[in-house]
C-alpha positions as CSV (number, residue, x, y, z in Angstrom):
1,M,57.1,60.8,180.2
2,L,57.3,64.2,181.9
3,L,60.3,63.2,184.5
4,R,62.0,61.4,181.8
5,A,62.2,64.6,179.7
6,L,63.0,66.8,182.4
7,E,65.9,64.3,183.3
8,T,67.3,63.6,179.9
9,G,66.1,66.6,177.9
10,E,64.6,64.2,175.3
11,V,61.0,64.1,174.2
12,Q,59.3,61.2,172.3
13,P,57.1,62.2,169.6
14,V,53.8,60.4,169.1
15,G,53.9,57.8,166.7
16,G,57.1,56.0,167.7
17,R,59.5,58.1,166.0
18,P,63.2,58.3,167.4
19,G,63.4,60.8,170.6
20,R,64.1,64.3,169.9
21,R,66.5,66.5,171.9
22,V,65.0,69.7,172.9
23,D,66.7,73.0,174.6
24,V,63.9,74.5,176.7
25,R,63.5,76.0,180.1
26,L,60.7,75.0,182.2
27,L,59.2,77.1,184.8
28,A,56.5,76.1,186.9
29,A,54.7,78.3,189.7
30,T,52.1,77.2,192.7
31,D,50.6,78.6,195.9
32,A,50.7,75.2,197.4
33,N,53.2,73.7,199.9
34,L,54.6,71.1,197.8
35,E,56.8,69.6,200.7
36,R,53.7,68.9,202.6
37,A,52.0,67.6,199.7
38,V,54.7,64.9,199.0
39,L,54.4,63.8,202.7
40,Q,50.6,63.6,202.2
41,G,50.9,61.6,198.8
42,D,49.4,64.4,197.0
43,F,52.5,65.3,194.9
44,R,55.2,62.9,193.3
45,V,58.7,63.4,195.1
46,S,60.7,62.7,192.0
47,L,58.9,65.7,190.3
48,L,59.5,67.8,193.2
49,H,63.1,67.4,192.9
50,R,63.4,67.9,189.0
51,L,61.5,71.3,189.4
52,G,63.3,72.3,192.6
53,A,66.9,73.1,190.9
54,Y,66.0,77.0,191.4
55,E,63.3,78.4,193.6
56,L,62.0,82.0,193.6
57,R,59.8,83.1,196.1
58,V,57.3,85.8,195.2
59,P,55.8,87.3,198.7
60,P,52.0,87.4,198.7
61,L,50.5,91.0,198.6
62,R,49.5,90.9,202.3
63,E,53.3,91.2,202.8
64,R,54.0,93.8,200.4
65,R,51.2,96.3,201.1
66,D,53.2,99.3,199.7
67,D,52.4,97.6,196.3
68,I,48.7,98.0,196.7
69,P,48.3,101.7,196.0
70,R,50.3,101.4,192.6
71,L,48.7,98.2,191.6
72,L,45.3,99.6,192.2
73,V,45.9,102.8,190.0
74,H,47.5,100.6,187.4
75,F,44.3,98.4,187.4
76,L,41.9,101.1,187.5
77,E,43.7,102.9,184.4
78,H,43.7,99.5,182.5
79,E,40.0,99.1,183.1
80,L,39.0,102.6,182.5
81,H,40.7,102.3,179.0
82,R,39.0,99.1,178.2
83,A,35.7,100.6,179.0
84,G,36.3,103.4,176.6
85,Q,36.5,105.9,179.7
86,A,40.1,106.9,179.7
87,S,39.0,110.6,179.9
88,R,38.0,109.9,183.3
89,L,41.2,109.4,184.5
90,V,41.9,113.2,184.9
91,E,38.6,113.8,186.6
92,L,39.2,111.0,189.1
93,G,42.6,112.3,189.6
94,A,41.5,115.7,190.6
95,D,39.7,114.9,193.7
96,T,40.3,111.3,195.1
97,S,38.3,111.7,198.2
98,V,35.4,111.9,196.1
99,W,35.3,108.5,194.8
100,L,38.0,106.8,196.8
101,P,36.8,107.5,200.6
102,T,39.3,107.0,203.3
103,R,37.2,103.8,204.5
104,L,37.6,102.3,201.2
105,M,41.2,102.9,201.0
106,A,41.9,101.9,204.6
107,A,39.9,98.5,203.6
108,L,42.1,97.8,200.7
109,L,45.4,98.4,202.5
110,H,44.2,96.2,205.4
111,H,42.8,93.3,203.4
112,D,44.7,90.1,203.4
113,W,44.1,89.6,199.5
114,P,43.8,85.5,199.7
115,G,43.8,85.9,195.8
116,N,46.7,88.2,195.7
117,V,47.1,90.2,192.7
118,R,44.4,88.7,190.6
119,Q,42.0,89.5,193.4
120,L,43.1,93.2,193.5
121,S,42.6,93.1,189.6
122,N,39.0,91.9,190.0
123,T,38.5,94.3,192.6
124,A,39.6,97.2,190.7
125,R,37.2,95.9,187.8
126,R,34.2,96.1,190.1
127,M,35.4,99.7,191.3
128,V,35.2,101.0,187.8
129,G,31.8,99.2,187.1
130,M,30.4,100.9,190.3
131,L,31.8,104.3,189.3
132,L,30.4,104.3,185.9
133,T,27.1,103.3,187.1
134,G,27.1,105.8,189.9
135,Q,26.8,103.1,192.7
136,P,28.5,104.2,196.0
137,L,31.7,102.2,197.0
138,S,30.7,102.0,200.5
139,E,29.5,98.7,200.1
140,L,32.7,97.4,198.5
141,A,34.6,98.8,201.5
142,A,32.1,97.0,203.8
143,Q,32.6,93.6,202.0
144,L,36.6,93.9,202.2
145,S,36.4,94.6,205.8
146,T,34.3,91.8,206.7
147,D,35.2,88.9,204.2
148,D,37.7,87.7,201.7
149,G,35.1,87.5,198.9
150,P,32.6,84.9,197.8
151,V,34.6,81.9,197.4
152,A,36.8,82.2,200.5
153,S,33.8,83.5,202.8
154,A,31.8,80.4,201.5
155,A,34.8,78.2,202.6
156,S,35.6,80.0,205.8
157,A,31.7,79.7,206.6
158,A,32.1,76.1,206.6
159,V,35.3,76.1,208.8
160,S,33.8,78.5,211.2
161,E,30.6,76.1,211.6
162,Q,33.0,73.3,212.6
163,S,35.2,75.3,214.9
164,Q,32.1,76.3,216.8
165,G,31.4,72.8,217.9
166,R,29.4,71.7,214.9
167,A,31.6,69.0,213.7
168,S,29.6,66.0,215.0
169,H,28.2,65.8,211.5
170,P,30.4,68.0,209.5
171,A,29.6,66.3,206.0
172,N,25.9,67.5,206.6
173,D,26.9,71.0,207.8
174,L,29.0,71.6,204.7
175,S,26.5,73.7,202.7
176,E,26.1,72.9,198.8
177,D,27.5,76.4,197.7
178,A,30.5,76.3,200.2
179,L,31.3,72.7,198.9
180,L,31.2,73.9,195.1
181,A,33.0,77.1,196.0
182,A,35.8,75.2,197.7
183,M,36.1,72.6,195.0
184,E,36.4,75.0,192.2
185,A,39.0,77.5,194.3
186,H,41.3,74.3,194.6
187,G,41.0,72.9,191.2
188,W,38.5,70.0,192.3
189,Q,41.4,68.5,194.5
190,I,40.2,66.6,197.1
191,S,43.2,66.9,199.6
192,A,43.6,70.7,199.1
193,T,39.7,71.2,199.4
194,A,39.7,69.2,202.5
195,R,42.6,71.2,203.9
196,A,40.9,74.3,203.0
197,L,37.8,73.3,204.8
198,G,39.1,71.9,207.7
199,V,37.8,68.4,207.2
200,S,39.2,64.9,206.5
201,R,39.4,63.6,202.9
202,K,36.8,60.7,204.3
203,V,34.3,63.7,205.4
204,L,34.8,65.5,202.1
205,Y,34.0,62.2,200.2
206,A,30.9,61.7,202.2
207,R,29.8,65.2,201.5
208,I,30.5,64.9,197.8
209,A,28.6,61.5,197.6
210,Q,25.7,63.5,198.9
211,S,25.9,66.2,196.5
212,E,23.8,66.4,193.3
213,H,26.0,69.0,191.6
214,V,29.5,67.6,192.1
215,H,30.6,65.5,189.4
216,K,31.8,62.0,190.1
217,A,34.4,60.6,187.8
218,R,32.9,57.0,188.2
219,D,29.9,58.5,186.3
220,L,31.6,59.8,183.2
221,A,30.9,58.1,180.2
222,P,33.6,56.6,178.0
223,E,32.5,58.8,175.1
224,A,32.6,62.1,177.1
225,L,36.2,61.0,178.6
226,A,37.5,60.3,175.1
227,A,36.1,63.5,173.8
228,A,37.6,65.6,176.5
229,L,41.0,63.8,176.2
230,A,41.2,64.6,172.5
231,R,39.9,68.1,173.0
232,E,42.6,68.9,175.6
233,G,45.4,66.9,174.0
234,G,45.7,64.4,176.7
235,D,46.5,66.5,179.2
236,L,44.9,65.0,182.4
237,G,45.0,68.3,184.2
238,R,43.3,70.3,181.8
239,V,40.7,67.3,181.3
240,A,40.0,67.2,185.1
241,G,39.6,70.8,185.2
242,A,37.3,70.7,182.2
243,L,35.1,67.7,183.5
244,Q,35.3,69.1,187.2
245,V,36.9,66.1,188.8
246,S,40.1,65.6,190.5
247,V,43.2,64.1,188.7
248,R,43.4,61.0,190.9
249,A,39.6,60.2,190.4
250,L,40.2,60.9,186.6
251,Q,43.2,58.5,186.5
252,L,41.2,55.8,188.2
253,R,38.1,56.0,185.8
254,L,40.6,56.0,182.6
255,R,42.2,53.1,184.1
256,E,39.0,51.3,184.9
257,L,37.9,51.9,181.2
258,K,41.3,51.0,179.8
259,L,41.4,54.2,178.4
260,R,44.9,56.0,177.7
261,P,45.6,59.8,177.4
């Protein structure tokens, strides 16, 4: 239905009424390599062609490090305003060396920011929280210098274990925390999570089968699925995210139960 709407500029209202012409512009954004996803069977080439009329590449934050100080100041101001502490801006601006030590600034500038601007925004929020509660920022500098945050570090730890020769039983080596963090970070998509963890989809499926915390689409009750479909307006992507399963697994379960979004 989406492909047809993109191709013809016409949508079909629910209820069987005649199609209706619409004049809209569709903008889509992703950090995934869609060409590679097409080759791996994880993305429809027909949709890629329809979305690919114009492409704008936004470089990641690690490729525009000059923006980091400006964005950081912007986010700090925003968070101080939210906390009702806007007056602290003058105080902090008087002597940045007190609250923004050289080590922390160096860590901020040299960090690769895998989460890009959103991760920097979250870091600014943490900085404000630490400043207002009198906590030293040295711990934050140390963390930025050593890892990419809780989600990335959990996934990286799993990859690191395998790269050190522990891949003989990779499904067992992958911790529950690393599995859940990686699945959540990649929208519960099997292929994307497997690539991030450096394992095959077969290995990842085996580890999911062992997990007591990862939801399996095959275990979803028809009532829960019907309720989620109604709540999300039939949007399978949002339903999958809400139920914490992959879209593909959700589609198979819906087909099995003869439910339609």
